[in-house]
C-alpha positions as CSV (number, residue, x, y, z in Angstrom):
1,M,43.9,12.5,-27.9
2,S,42.1,14.5,-30.5
3,N,41.3,13.3,-34.0
4,I,39.9,14.8,-37.2
5,Y,36.3,14.0,-36.0
6,M,36.7,16.2,-32.9
7,Q,37.6,19.3,-34.9
8,G,34.8,21.7,-35.9
9,L,32.1,19.1,-35.3
10,D,30.7,20.5,-32.0
11,K,27.3,20.1,-30.5
12,V,25.1,23.0,-31.4
13,S,21.3,23.5,-31.2
14,A,20.9,22.5,-34.8
15,N,22.3,19.0,-34.2
16,S,21.8,18.3,-30.5
17,Q,18.6,18.6,-28.5
18,P,17.9,17.0,-25.1
19,L,16.1,13.7,-25.4
20,S,12.8,13.9,-23.5
21,P,9.5,12.0,-23.8
22,I,7.8,15.4,-23.3
23,N,8.5,16.2,-27.0
24,F,6.3,13.2,-28.1
25,L,3.1,15.2,-27.5
26,N,4.0,18.1,-29.8
27,R,4.7,15.8,-32.8
28,T,1.5,13.8,-32.3
29,A,-0.7,16.9,-31.8
30,D,0.8,18.4,-35.0
31,V,0.2,15.2,-37.0
32,H,-3.1,14.0,-35.5
33,P,-4.7,17.1,-33.9
34,D,-8.3,15.8,-34.1
35,K,-7.5,12.2,-33.1
36,V,-9.0,11.2,-29.7
37,A,-6.1,11.1,-27.2
38,I,-8.0,10.4,-23.9
39,I,-11.3,8.9,-23.0
40,H,-12.6,9.2,-19.5
41,G,-16.2,8.2,-18.9
42,R,-18.3,10.6,-21.0
43,Q,-15.3,12.9,-21.6
44,Q,-13.1,12.8,-24.6
45,F,-10.0,14.9,-25.4
46,T,-8.3,15.2,-28.8
47,Y,-4.6,15.6,-29.1
48,Q,-5.0,19.3,-29.8
49,Q,-7.1,19.7,-26.6
50,Y,-4.6,17.5,-24.7
51,R,-1.7,19.7,-25.7
52,K,-3.6,22.9,-24.8
53,N,-4.3,21.5,-21.3
54,V,-0.7,20.6,-20.8
55,R,0.4,24.1,-21.9
56,R,-2.1,25.7,-19.5
57,L,-0.9,23.5,-16.7
58,A,2.8,24.3,-17.3
59,S,2.1,28.0,-17.7
60,A,-0.1,28.2,-14.6
61,L,2.5,26.4,-12.5
62,M,5.1,28.9,-13.6
63,Q,2.8,31.8,-12.7
64,H,2.7,30.3,-9.2
65,G,6.4,30.4,-8.9
66,I,7.4,26.8,-9.7
67,K,10.9,26.6,-11.0
68,P,13.1,23.9,-12.5
69,G,14.1,21.3,-10.0
70,Q,11.1,21.8,-7.7
71,T,8.9,18.9,-6.8
72,V,5.2,18.7,-7.9
73,S,3.4,15.7,-6.3
74,I,0.2,14.1,-7.3
75,M,-2.1,11.6,-5.7
76,A,-4.9,10.6,-8.0
77,A,-6.7,7.7,-9.7
78,N,-6.0,7.0,-13.4
79,I,-7.6,10.2,-14.7
80,P,-6.9,12.8,-17.4
81,A,-5.3,15.3,-14.9
82,F,-2.7,12.6,-14.2
83,L,-1.9,12.3,-17.9
84,D,-1.6,16.1,-18.1
85,A,0.9,16.1,-15.2
86,H,3.2,13.7,-17.0
87,Y,3.8,16.4,-19.6
88,G,3.0,19.8,-18.0
89,V,5.1,19.3,-14.9
90,P,8.4,18.3,-16.6
91,L,7.9,20.8,-19.4
92,I,8.9,23.6,-17.0
93,G,11.8,21.5,-15.6
94,A,9.9,20.6,-12.5
95,V,9.9,17.0,-11.2
96,L,6.8,14.9,-11.1
97,N,6.3,12.8,-7.9
98,A,3.4,10.4,-8.3
99,I,2.2,9.0,-4.9
100,N,0.9,5.5,-4.4
101,I,-2.9,5.9,-3.6
102,R,-2.7,2.8,-1.2
103,L,-0.3,4.5,1.2
104,D,-1.2,5.6,4.7
105,A,-0.9,9.2,6.0
106,E,2.5,8.7,7.7
107,N,4.1,7.4,4.5
108,I,2.6,10.1,2.4
109,A,3.9,12.8,4.8
110,F,7.4,11.3,4.7
111,I,7.3,11.5,0.9
112,L,6.1,15.1,0.9
113,D,8.9,16.1,3.3
114,H,11.7,14.0,1.9
115,G,10.9,15.0,-1.7
116,E,10.4,18.7,-0.6
117,C,7.0,18.9,-2.3
118,D,6.1,22.4,-3.5
119,V,2.8,21.7,-5.2
120,L,0.4,18.8,-4.4
121,F,-2.4,17.8,-6.7
122,T,-4.9,15.7,-4.8
123,D,-7.9,13.7,-6.1
124,T,-10.8,14.5,-3.7
125,A,-11.4,10.8,-3.5
126,F,-8.3,10.6,-1.3
127,S,-8.9,13.8,0.7
128,A,-9.3,12.0,4.1
129,V,-5.8,10.4,4.0
130,I,-4.2,13.5,2.4
131,K,-5.7,15.7,5.1
132,Q,-4.0,13.6,7.7
133,A,-0.7,13.6,5.8
134,L,-0.7,17.4,5.4
135,A,-1.3,17.7,9.2
136,I,1.8,15.5,9.8
137,S,4.0,17.0,7.1
138,K,6.4,19.8,7.7
139,R,5.8,21.1,4.2
140,Q,3.2,23.7,3.2
141,P,2.7,23.0,-0.5
142,L,0.3,24.7,-2.8
143,V,-2.6,22.3,-2.7
144,I,-4.8,21.9,-5.8
145,D,-7.9,19.7,-5.6
146,I,-8.9,17.5,-8.6
147,D,-12.7,17.1,-8.3
148,D,-13.1,14.4,-11.0
149,A,-16.5,14.2,-12.6
150,E,-16.3,10.4,-12.6
151,G,-15.1,10.2,-9.0
152,P,-17.0,9.9,-5.7
153,G,-16.3,13.5,-4.6
154,G,-14.8,14.4,-1.3
155,E,-13.6,17.3,0.8
156,R,-11.7,20.0,-0.9
157,L,-8.4,20.8,0.9
158,G,-6.7,23.2,-1.5
159,T,-6.8,26.9,-2.6
160,M,-8.4,26.0,-5.9
161,E,-9.7,23.2,-8.1
162,Y,-7.7,21.8,-11.0
163,Q,-9.9,23.4,-13.7
164,E,-9.5,26.7,-12.0
165,L,-5.7,26.4,-12.2
166,L,-5.9,25.5,-15.9
167,A,-8.0,28.5,-16.6
168,Q,-5.1,30.7,-15.3
169,G,-2.7,29.2,-17.8
170,D,-1.9,30.1,-21.4
171,E,-2.8,27.4,-24.0
172,N,-0.2,28.9,-26.4
173,F,2.6,28.5,-23.9
174,T,5.6,27.1,-25.8
175,E,8.6,27.7,-23.5
176,S,10.5,24.5,-22.5
177,L,12.9,24.5,-19.5
178,I,14.4,21.2,-20.4
179,E,18.0,22.1,-21.0
180,D,19.7,18.8,-20.3
181,E,18.4,15.3,-20.9
182,W,20.1,14.3,-17.6
183,Q,17.7,16.6,-15.7
184,A,15.4,14.9,-13.2
185,L,12.0,14.2,-14.7
186,A,10.3,12.1,-12.1
187,L,10.6,11.0,-8.5
188,N,9.1,7.6,-7.5
189,Y,9.3,6.1,-4.0
190,T,10.0,2.4,-3.5
191,S,8.2,0.6,-0.6
192,G,11.6,0.4,1.2
193,T,13.2,-2.6,2.8
194,T,14.3,-1.1,6.1
195,G,11.6,1.4,7.0
196,N,11.3,4.6,5.1
197,P,11.0,4.3,1.3
198,K,13.8,5.5,-1.0
199,G,13.2,8.1,-3.7
200,V,14.1,6.9,-7.2
201,V,15.0,9.7,-9.6
202,Y,14.4,9.4,-13.3
203,S,16.0,11.4,-16.0
204,H,14.4,12.7,-19.2
205,R,16.8,10.6,-21.2
206,G,16.0,7.4,-19.4
207,A,12.2,7.9,-19.6
208,Y,12.5,8.7,-23.4
209,L,14.4,5.5,-24.1
210,N,12.3,3.2,-22.0
211,A,9.1,4.7,-23.5
212,L,10.3,3.9,-27.0
213,G,11.8,0.6,-25.8
214,H,8.3,-0.7,-25.1
215,N,7.2,-0.3,-28.6
216,F,10.0,-2.5,-30.0
217,I,8.8,-5.5,-28.0
218,W,5.1,-4.7,-27.6
219,P,4.1,-2.7,-30.6
220,T,1.3,-0.1,-30.4
221,D,0.2,2.4,-33.0
222,Q,-2.4,5.1,-33.8
223,H,-5.1,2.5,-33.9
224,S,-4.3,1.2,-30.4
225,N,-6.8,1.8,-27.5
226,Y,-4.8,1.4,-24.3
227,L,-6.8,0.7,-21.1
228,W,-5.3,2.1,-17.8
229,T,-5.6,-1.0,-15.6
230,L,-2.0,-0.3,-14.4
231,P,-1.7,2.5,-11.8
232,M,-0.2,5.6,-13.2
233,F,1.6,6.1,-9.9
234,H,3.6,2.9,-10.4
235,C,6.9,3.8,-12.2
236,N,5.0,6.5,-14.0
237,G,2.7,3.9,-15.4
238,W,5.8,2.0,-16.6
239,C,6.4,5.0,-18.9
240,F,3.3,4.3,-21.0
241,P,1.9,7.8,-20.7
242,W,4.7,8.7,-23.0
243,T,4.7,5.5,-25.2
244,I,1.1,5.7,-26.2
245,V,1.3,9.4,-27.0
246,A,4.4,8.8,-29.1
247,V,2.5,6.5,-31.5
248,G,-0.7,8.5,-31.4
249,G,-2.8,5.9,-29.6
250,T,-5.9,6.5,-27.4
251,Q,-5.6,6.2,-23.6
252,V,-8.8,5.0,-21.8
253,C,-8.8,6.0,-18.2
254,L,-10.1,3.8,-15.5
255,R,-10.6,5.0,-11.9
256,Q,-10.9,1.6,-10.2
257,V,-9.3,-1.7,-11.0
258,E,-12.5,-3.7,-10.6
259,V,-13.2,-6.6,-12.9
260,G,-16.6,-5.4,-14.1
261,A,-15.3,-2.0,-14.9
262,I,-12.3,-3.5,-16.7
263,V,-14.2,-5.9,-18.9
264,N,-17.0,-3.4,-19.7
265,A,-14.4,-0.8,-20.7
266,M,-12.7,-3.3,-23.0
267,I,-16.0,-4.0,-24.7
268,Q,-17.2,-0.4,-24.9
269,H,-14.0,1.1,-26.2
270,Q,-12.7,-1.9,-28.2
271,V,-9.5,-2.0,-26.1
272,S,-6.5,-3.5,-27.9
273,H,-3.8,-3.2,-25.1
274,F,-3.6,-3.2,-21.3
275,C,-0.9,-3.7,-18.7
276,G,-1.1,-5.1,-15.2
277,A,0.2,-7.4,-12.5
278,P,-0.9,-11.1,-12.6
279,I,-3.7,-10.3,-10.1
280,V,-5.4,-8.3,-12.9
281,L,-5.1,-11.2,-15.2
282,N,-6.6,-13.5,-12.6
283,M,-9.5,-11.1,-12.0
284,I,-10.3,-11.1,-15.7
285,L,-10.0,-14.8,-15.9
286,N,-12.7,-15.1,-13.2
287,A,-15.1,-12.5,-14.6
288,D,-18.7,-13.2,-15.7
289,K,-18.6,-15.7,-18.6
290,D,-21.2,-13.8,-20.6
291,L,-19.1,-10.6,-20.4
292,L,-16.0,-12.5,-21.4
293,A,-17.7,-13.8,-24.4
294,Q,-18.1,-10.2,-25.6
295,L,-14.4,-9.2,-25.3
296,P,-12.7,-7.8,-28.5
297,K,-10.5,-10.2,-30.3
298,N,-6.7,-10.0,-30.3
299,I,-6.2,-8.0,-27.1
300,K,-2.6,-7.7,-26.1
301,A,-1.6,-7.7,-22.4
302,M,1.7,-7.0,-20.8
303,T,2.2,-8.3,-17.3
304,A,4.9,-7.7,-14.7
305,G,5.2,-6.9,-11.0
306,A,5.4,-10.5,-9.9
307,P,6.1,-13.8,-11.7
308,P,2.8,-14.9,-13.2
309,P,1.7,-18.5,-12.6
310,A,1.8,-20.5,-15.8
311,A,-1.8,-21.6,-15.2
312,V,-3.0,-18.0,-15.2
313,I,-1.2,-17.3,-18.5
314,K,-2.7,-20.4,-20.0
315,G,-6.2,-19.4,-18.9
316,I,-5.9,-15.8,-20.1
317,E,-4.6,-16.9,-23.5
318,S,-7.6,-19.3,-23.8
319,L,-9.8,-16.2,-23.9
320,G,-7.9,-14.9,-26.9
321,I,-5.8,-12.4,-25.0
322,E,-2.1,-12.6,-25.9
323,I,0.3,-12.3,-22.9
324,T,3.7,-10.7,-22.9
325,Q,5.6,-11.2,-19.7
326,S,8.0,-8.5,-18.7
327,Y,10.2,-7.7,-15.7
328,G,11.8,-4.6,-14.1
329,L,11.9,-2.5,-11.0
330,T,11.2,1.1,-10.1
331,E,14.9,1.7,-10.4
332,V,14.9,0.7,-14.1
333,Y,11.8,2.7,-15.1
334,G,9.6,-0.3,-14.8
335,P,9.8,-3.2,-17.3
336,C,13.0,-3.4,-19.4
337,V,13.3,-7.2,-19.6
338,V,10.8,-9.2,-21.8
339,S,10.0,-12.8,-22.4
340,E,10.4,-12.3,-26.1
341,W,8.5,-14.8,-28.1
342,K,10.1,-17.0,-30.8
343,A,8.0,-18.2,-33.7
344,E,9.2,-21.8,-33.3
345,W,7.6,-21.9,-29.9
346,N,4.1,-21.7,-31.5
347,Q,4.3,-25.4,-32.2
348,L,4.6,-26.4,-28.6
349,S,1.7,-27.4,-26.3
350,A,-0.3,-24.9,-24.3
351,D,1.4,-25.9,-21.1
352,E,4.9,-25.6,-22.7
353,R,4.1,-22.2,-24.1
354,A,2.7,-20.9,-20.8
355,A,5.9,-22.1,-19.0
356,L,8.1,-20.3,-21.5
357,K,6.0,-17.1,-21.2
358,A,6.3,-17.2,-17.4
359,R,10.1,-16.6,-17.6
360,Q,11.2,-13.0,-17.2
361,G,13.3,-13.1,-20.4
362,V,15.9,-10.9,-22.0
363,R,16.8,-7.2,-22.0
364,Y,15.1,-4.5,-24.0
365,L,17.0,-3.0,-26.9
366,T,17.2,0.2,-24.9
367,Q,18.8,-1.3,-21.8
368,E,22.5,-2.0,-22.5
369,D,23.1,-5.0,-20.2
370,V,21.1,-7.4,-18.0
371,D,22.6,-10.5,-16.5
372,V,22.5,-12.9,-13.6
373,L,25.7,-12.6,-11.6
374,D,27.3,-14.1,-8.6
375,P,27.1,-11.1,-6.2
376,D,30.4,-12.2,-4.5
377,T,32.5,-12.7,-7.6
378,M,30.5,-10.5,-10.0
379,E,30.9,-13.3,-12.6
380,P,27.9,-14.5,-14.7
381,V,26.3,-17.7,-13.4
382,S,26.2,-20.8,-15.5
383,A,23.4,-20.7,-18.1
384,D,22.1,-24.1,-16.8
385,G,18.7,-23.1,-15.5
386,E,19.7,-24.1,-12.0
387,T,22.5,-22.0,-10.7
388,M,21.1,-18.9,-8.9
389,G,22.6,-15.5,-8.8
390,E,21.4,-11.9,-8.6
391,I,19.8,-10.0,-11.5
392,M,21.9,-6.9,-12.3
393,F,21.4,-4.1,-14.8
394,R,23.5,-1.4,-16.4
395,G,22.5,1.0,-19.1
396,N,20.6,4.2,-20.0
397,T,17.3,3.1,-18.5
398,T,18.7,2.8,-15.0
399,M,17.8,5.5,-12.4
400,K,20.0,8.5,-11.7
401,G,20.1,7.3,-8.1
402,Y,18.3,7.6,-4.8
403,L,17.3,11.1,-3.7
404,K,19.4,12.5,-0.8
405,N,20.8,9.0,-0.1
406,D,24.4,8.7,-1.4
407,K,25.1,5.6,0.7
408,A,22.2,3.6,-0.8
409,T,23.0,4.8,-4.3
410,A,26.6,3.7,-4.0
411,E,25.6,0.3,-2.7
412,A,23.0,-0.1,-5.5
413,F,25.7,0.7,-8.1
414,A,28.6,-1.2,-6.6
415,H,31.0,-2.7,-9.2
416,G,29.4,-0.8,-12.0
417,W,26.1,-2.6,-12.0
418,F,22.7,-1.9,-10.5
419,H,22.0,-4.7,-8.0
420,S,18.3,-5.6,-8.2
421,G,18.1,-7.9,-5.1
422,D,16.2,-10.4,-7.1
423,L,17.6,-13.9,-7.3
424,A,17.3,-15.8,-10.6
425,V,18.6,-18.5,-12.9
426,K,19.7,-18.2,-16.5
427,H,18.5,-20.7,-19.0
428,P,20.7,-22.1,-21.8
429,D,19.0,-19.7,-24.3
430,G,19.9,-16.7,-22.1
431,Y,16.5,-16.1,-20.8
432,I,16.4,-15.3,-17.0
433,E,13.8,-16.6,-14.6
434,I,13.3,-15.4,-11.0
435,R,13.5,-18.1,-8.4
436,D,13.5,-16.1,-5.1
437,R,13.6,-12.6,-3.8
438,S,16.3,-11.2,-1.5
439,K,15.7,-8.6,1.1
440,D,12.5,-10.3,2.1
441,I,10.3,-8.2,-0.1
442,I,6.8,-9.4,-0.5
443,I,5.0,-8.6,-3.8
444,S,1.3,-8.4,-3.3
445,G,-0.9,-7.4,-6.3
446,G,2.2,-6.0,-8.0
447,E,3.1,-3.7,-5.1
448,N,6.1,-4.2,-2.8
449,I,5.7,-4.8,0.9
450,S,8.6,-4.5,3.3
451,S,8.7,-7.4,5.8
452,V,10.8,-5.1,8.1
453,E,8.1,-2.4,8.1
454,V,5.4,-5.0,9.0
455,E,7.6,-6.5,11.7
456,S,8.2,-3.1,13.3
457,V,4.5,-2.6,13.7
458,L,4.0,-6.1,15.2
459,Y,6.7,-5.3,17.7
460,M,4.8,-2.3,18.8
461,H,2.1,-4.5,20.4
462,P,2.8,-4.9,24.1
463,A,2.0,-8.6,24.1
464,I,4.3,-9.6,21.3
465,L,7.8,-10.7,22.1
466,E,9.1,-11.4,18.6
467,A,7.9,-11.4,15.1
468,A,8.9,-12.3,11.5
469,V,7.1,-11.8,8.3
470,V,7.4,-13.9,5.1
471,A,5.4,-14.3,1.9
472,K,2.6,-16.7,1.6
473,N,1.2,-17.7,-1.8
474,D,-2.2,-16.3,-2.6
475,E,-4.4,-17.1,-5.6
476,K,-5.7,-13.6,-5.8
477,W,-2.8,-11.3,-4.9
478,G,0.2,-13.5,-5.8
479,E,1.7,-13.1,-2.3
480,T,0.4,-11.8,1.0
481,P,2.3,-11.3,4.3
482,C,2.3,-14.2,6.8
483,A,3.4,-13.2,10.3
484,F,5.0,-15.6,12.7
485,V,4.5,-14.2,16.2
486,G,5.9,-15.2,19.6
487,L,4.1,-13.9,22.7
488,K,5.5,-12.7,26.0
489,A,5.0,-15.0,29.0
490,G,1.5,-15.0,30.2
491,Q,0.1,-13.1,27.3
492,V,-2.7,-14.2,25.0
493,L,-3.7,-12.9,21.6
494,T,-6.0,-14.0,18.8
495,E,-5.2,-13.8,15.1
496,Q,-7.9,-11.1,14.7
497,E,-6.4,-9.0,17.5
498,V,-3.0,-9.0,15.8
499,I,-4.5,-8.2,12.4
500,Q,-6.6,-5.3,13.9
501,H,-3.4,-3.9,15.6
502,C,-1.7,-3.9,12.2
503,R,-4.6,-2.2,10.5
504,Q,-4.2,0.7,12.9
505,H,-0.6,1.4,11.7
506,L,-0.3,0.1,8.1
507,A,-1.9,0.6,4.7
508,G,-4.5,-2.1,4.2
509,F,-2.5,-4.1,1.5
510,K,0.4,-4.4,4.0
511,V,-1.6,-6.0,6.8
512,P,-0.8,-9.7,7.3
513,K,-3.6,-12.0,6.2
514,T,-2.3,-14.9,8.2
515,I,-0.9,-15.1,11.8
516,V,1.0,-18.1,13.1
517,F,1.8,-18.2,16.8
518,S,5.1,-20.0,17.4
519,E,8.7,-19.6,18.7
520,L,10.9,-18.3,15.9
521,P,13.8,-20.4,14.6
522,K,17.1,-18.6,15.1
523,T,20.8,-19.0,14.3
524,S,23.4,-19.2,17.0
525,T,23.8,-15.4,16.9
526,G,20.1,-14.8,17.3
527,K,19.2,-14.1,13.7
528,V,15.7,-15.3,12.6
529,Q,16.0,-18.1,10.0
530,K,13.5,-16.9,7.5
531,F,14.2,-19.7,5.1
532,V,12.9,-22.1,7.8
533,L,9.7,-20.0,8.1
534,R,9.2,-20.0,4.3
535,Q,9.4,-23.8,4.4
536,Q,6.9,-23.9,7.3
537,V,4.5,-21.7,5.3
538,K,4.7,-24.2,2.4
539,T,4.1,-27.1,4.8
540,L,1.2,-25.4,6.6
541,F,-0.6,-23.9,3.6
542,D,0.6,-25.3,0.3
543,A,0.5,-29.0,1.2
């Protein structure tokens, strides 16, 4: 039914433009052209220079025939070219596919093929694995090497180097091919729970909202110096390449997440903000005491990727670093839930404050709904801090869906909610807290590991009869894979032989750190009882 507000009040270009985080750079470069936007070793780029590089990149990609909807992949450390790509690629309507630098050649080849990669930017530091992946892949993308001055070098695989490509572009390029905010902006692959990873597709609208959402709960501004301890490949750096530009802050690049490099960068560049999984916090906590004494005051840290131990939060805050715990998944653009702090909690003891900060929290302003529901009835669980249910999301910072996987998308969005697969309780104040993880995902150093993928590799060994993989608590990584292995009659294997077998087929971070030889507990139908194995792990290693 029409009404008076639907007559003569149509959308036109004057009152409706597509929401996109790409537009943040234009405003900041106009307002703060000489402000330092990026620091990388001895290099510095102002916002004016940053915008020129982005425009050169976009223009050069168009000259090479890249059109809206085509995929541009990048595998690189946290370097300026990666920040360029977050603007230059989507500016022409292409889709940015950031690849996890810890993956092996087979996984990379799958991503290149499934995502239909047309251009691949590759940091020469990773040329060995990229060379293998290209040999396996059915795609023949335009390969551009990034020979980073701060990097270790490496073999060049492409037709040109990144700076040569930029030299072909026009720094005055102003065309934008973003016509609809629902257009795909980015493609990020999950680690997968049943073999091959799934391609999560982000929209311009969703990235725009989540990038701004961060600043409501974790404020930054033009005086902020943000250190890239979080991998840019992980959920597009949790959308922070867009957040920090929106406020005119400075981004400090960091090639390697190594404790000395982190602390020294914090001191040298007076870092005010950084993000990372709990493992990064633990690294800092165990750094050289003399270095820690030199840290800037009032550093703000956002952590996510795995529930941080309360002891780690307490230790980090004793250094004067203020922790904000957040939670999310690749499918919701990274963090969109926050353990929002309340002033009255400041009066509590350090242990009580740390326990409260360890909870995952409440939804961002920019995510419409987050709740803990019974997956069978789809009703909210009791807010008693004890009844478990599944964390579910619905709102504008939820993915478009899984690329070329209608079945998985439909299952993920069943009953009008995105099903996270994470099991949690809801406290009386509405704050949620993860208690377990479904689908047997192991989170190690903030990265997901599929137990099914590891098990499939174990089964490849001719001496192994059966195998199951569960998480084992680890002080450094949060969790690591623990493999329970049953051998065929007459066969003998050592723990190191099993680990070496896995190393031949898996990325290093997925390799089990612990092997237990035993018969696997099963149900009457032959299904492995992983809850029994988890209890065994606690008995064997946590007692």
